[in-house]
C-alpha positions as CSV (number, residue, x, y, z in Angstrom):
1,M,-92.6,2.7,50.4
2,T,-92.6,6.1,50.7
3,A,-89.9,9.0,50.1
4,I,-90.6,9.5,54.0
5,D,-89.7,6.4,55.0
6,S,-86.8,5.9,52.5
7,P,-83.6,4.3,54.5
8,E,-81.4,6.3,52.0
9,K,-79.9,9.7,53.5
10,I,-78.0,12.2,51.8
11,S,-75.3,13.2,53.9
12,L,-73.4,16.5,53.7
13,P,-71.9,17.7,57.1
14,G,-68.3,18.2,55.5
15,V,-69.5,19.6,52.1
16,F,-70.9,22.7,53.0
17,R,-73.1,24.7,55.7
18,L,-76.2,26.8,55.9
19,D,-76.4,27.8,59.4
20,G,-78.2,31.0,59.6
21,R,-79.8,30.6,56.1
22,I,-83.7,29.8,55.4
23,A,-84.4,27.3,52.6
24,L,-88.1,27.4,51.4
25,L,-88.4,23.9,49.4
26,T,-91.6,23.7,47.1
27,G,-92.4,20.3,46.6
28,A,-91.3,19.0,49.8
29,T,-93.6,16.0,49.8
30,G,-92.4,14.2,46.7
31,H,-89.2,11.7,46.4
32,L,-86.6,14.5,45.9
33,G,-88.4,16.9,48.0
34,S,-88.2,15.2,51.2
35,A,-84.3,14.2,50.6
36,M,-83.6,17.7,49.9
37,A,-85.2,18.7,53.4
38,A,-83.6,16.1,55.2
39,A,-80.2,17.5,53.8
40,L,-80.8,20.9,54.1
41,C,-81.9,20.5,57.9
42,E,-78.9,18.1,58.2
43,A,-76.6,21.3,56.5
44,G,-78.4,23.7,59.1
45,A,-80.9,25.7,57.8
46,K,-84.0,26.7,58.7
47,V,-86.1,24.9,56.2
48,I,-89.7,26.0,55.1
49,L,-91.9,22.8,53.8
50,S,-94.2,24.0,51.2
51,G,-96.7,22.1,48.9
52,R,-100.1,21.2,48.3
53,N,-100.2,18.0,49.7
54,V,-101.4,18.8,53.4
55,S,-101.1,15.0,55.0
56,G,-97.9,14.8,53.4
57,L,-96.0,18.0,54.5
58,I,-97.1,16.8,58.4
59,A,-95.9,14.0,58.1
60,L,-93.0,15.0,56.5
61,R,-92.4,17.6,59.6
62,K,-93.2,15.1,62.2
63,K,-90.3,12.9,60.6
64,L,-87.8,15.8,60.6
65,S,-88.9,16.8,64.2
66,E,-88.2,13.2,65.1
67,E,-84.6,13.4,63.9
68,G,-84.1,16.5,65.9
69,Y,-85.1,19.0,63.3
70,S,-87.7,22.0,63.0
71,P,-89.2,22.7,60.0
72,D,-91.8,25.4,59.2
73,V,-95.1,24.4,56.9
74,A,-96.5,26.6,54.1
75,I,-99.1,24.8,52.4
76,G,-100.2,26.0,48.8
77,S,-99.0,26.2,45.4
78,L,-96.5,28.6,43.6
79,A,-98.2,28.0,40.5
80,G,-99.4,30.8,38.9
81,A,-97.8,33.3,41.0
82,G,-96.6,35.3,38.6
83,T,-93.0,37.0,38.6
84,L,-91.5,37.0,41.9
85,G,-89.9,40.1,42.7
């Protein structure tokens, strides 16, 4: 079973909201990343899924889209990107 197919779901509706915020999630296709992606979407953020695993990103975007969310995808790595700022 992959993280995408996992029946476990983080539910945060009453804890905090991220409406109007953008969340860039690196490593989105891993176990933690896919769970965080679902939680960020549920909290109302506009989520950008990022990573190097193209098929995993597409599968995760499809799964989240089927749940009514509209995540974007950015393929690539931030490793070696230097200092951001």
